[in-house]
C-alpha positions in Angstrom: 74.2 92.3 88.1 77.6 93.6 89.2 76.6 93.0 92.8 77.2 89.3 92.1 80.9 89.9 91.4 82.0 88.8 94.9 80.3 85.5 94.4 82.0 85.1 91.1 85.3 86.0 92.7 84.7 83.2 95.2 84.0 80.7 92.5 87.1 81.8 90.6 89.2 81.5 93.7 88.1 77.8 94.1 89.0 77.2 90.5 92.4 78.7 91.1 92.9 76.4 94.1 91.8 73.4 92.0 94.3 74.5 89.3 97.2 74.7 91.7 96.3 71.3 93.2 96.3 69.8 89.7 99.7 71.3 89.0 101.1 69.7 92.1 99.6 66.3 91.2 101.0 66.5 87.7 104.5 67.5 88.9 104.4 64.6 91.4 103.8 62.2 88.6 106.2 63.8 86.1 109.1 63.8 88.6 108.3 60.7 90.6 107.7 62.4 93.9 105.8 60.0 96.1 103.4 61.3 98.8 104.0 62.4 101.5 107.3 63.9 100.2 107.2 67.6 99.5 110.7 67.9 98.0 112.8 66.3 95.4 112.7 68.3 92.2 112.7 72.1 91.8 109.7 72.1 89.4 107.6 70.1 91.9 108.8 72.2 94.8 107.7 75.4 93.0 104.3 73.9 92.2 103.8 72.8 95.8 104.8 76.3 97.1 102.4 77.9 94.7 99.6 75.7 96.0 100.4 76.3 99.6 101.0 80.1 99.2 97.7 80.4 97.3 95.8 78.4 99.9 97.4 80.6 102.7 96.4 83.8 100.8 92.9 82.6 100.2 92.3 82.1 103.9 92.8 85.9 104.3 91.3 87.0 101.0 87.8 85.4 101.3 86.9 86.8 104.7 88.2 90.2 103.6 86.2 90.1 100.4 83.0 89.2 102.2 83.5 91.8 105.0 84.0 94.5 102.4 81.0 93.2 100.4 78.7 93.0 103.4 79.6 96.1 105.2 81.3 98.4 102.6 78.1 99.5 101.0 79.2 98.8 97.4 79.3 95.1 96.7 80.2 95.7 93.0 83.3 97.6 94.0 84.4 94.9 96.4 83.8 92.5 93.6 86.1 94.5 91.2 88.8 94.6 93.8 88.3 90.9 94.5 88.6 90.2 90.8 91.9 92.1 90.7 93.1 89.8 93.5 92.1 86.7 91.6 93.9 88.0 88.5 97.0 88.9 90.5 97.1 85.5 92.3 96.7 83.8 88.9 99.6 85.8 87.5 101.6 84.9 90.7 100.9 81.2 90.2 102.2 81.2 86.6 105.2 83.5 87.3 106.3 81.5 90.4 106.0 78.2 88.5 108.2 79.5 85.7 110.8 81.3 87.8 110.5 81.9 91.6 112.3 85.2 91.2 109.4 86.6 89.1 106.7 86.2 91.8 107.3 89.6 93.5 105.2 92.0 91.5 102.0 89.8 91.4 102.5 88.9 95.1 102.7 92.6 96.0 99.6 93.5 93.9 97.5 90.7 95.4 98.6 91.7 98.9 97.6 95.3 98.2 94.1 94.3 96.9 93.5 91.9 99.9 94.7 94.6 102.4 92.4 97.2 100.8 89.4 94.8 101.1 90.3 94.1 104.8 90.8 97.8 105.6 87.6 98.7 103.9 85.6 96.1 105.7 87.1 96.8 109.0 86.6 100.6 108.7 82.9 100.0 107.6 82.3 97.7 110.6 83.8 100.2 113.1 81.8 103.1 111.6 78.6 101.0 112.1 79.6 100.1 115.6 80.3 103.7 116.6 77.0 104.8 115.0 75.1 102.2 117.0 73.9 100.4 113.9 
């Protein structure tokens, strides 16, 4: 059952991306920011940066999660670390939207979890390559 956590992490990441996109759309409407503009009101600009930062982080997170899941030998543990990333990025999104200065801790935590997954997957791949597997 816990081996399905990486798939749940992936679904939750998509939900997080949908949430951030919805926040941008709402801020556009609330502050009258017409597309394709990406500036004009601090609240909108924070929402837009949260969306873009989350999208950028997701591009690195998902491959790292699945490399650790596939090659790391313990999919449930990769799933737990992935869930911690999703929770950290969710905290980041809320904190940044409220006050950009409060984004540091959740950003650092999410970066740590993503880096751990990447390192774990990379080391596992290299071990397999060296073992001839």
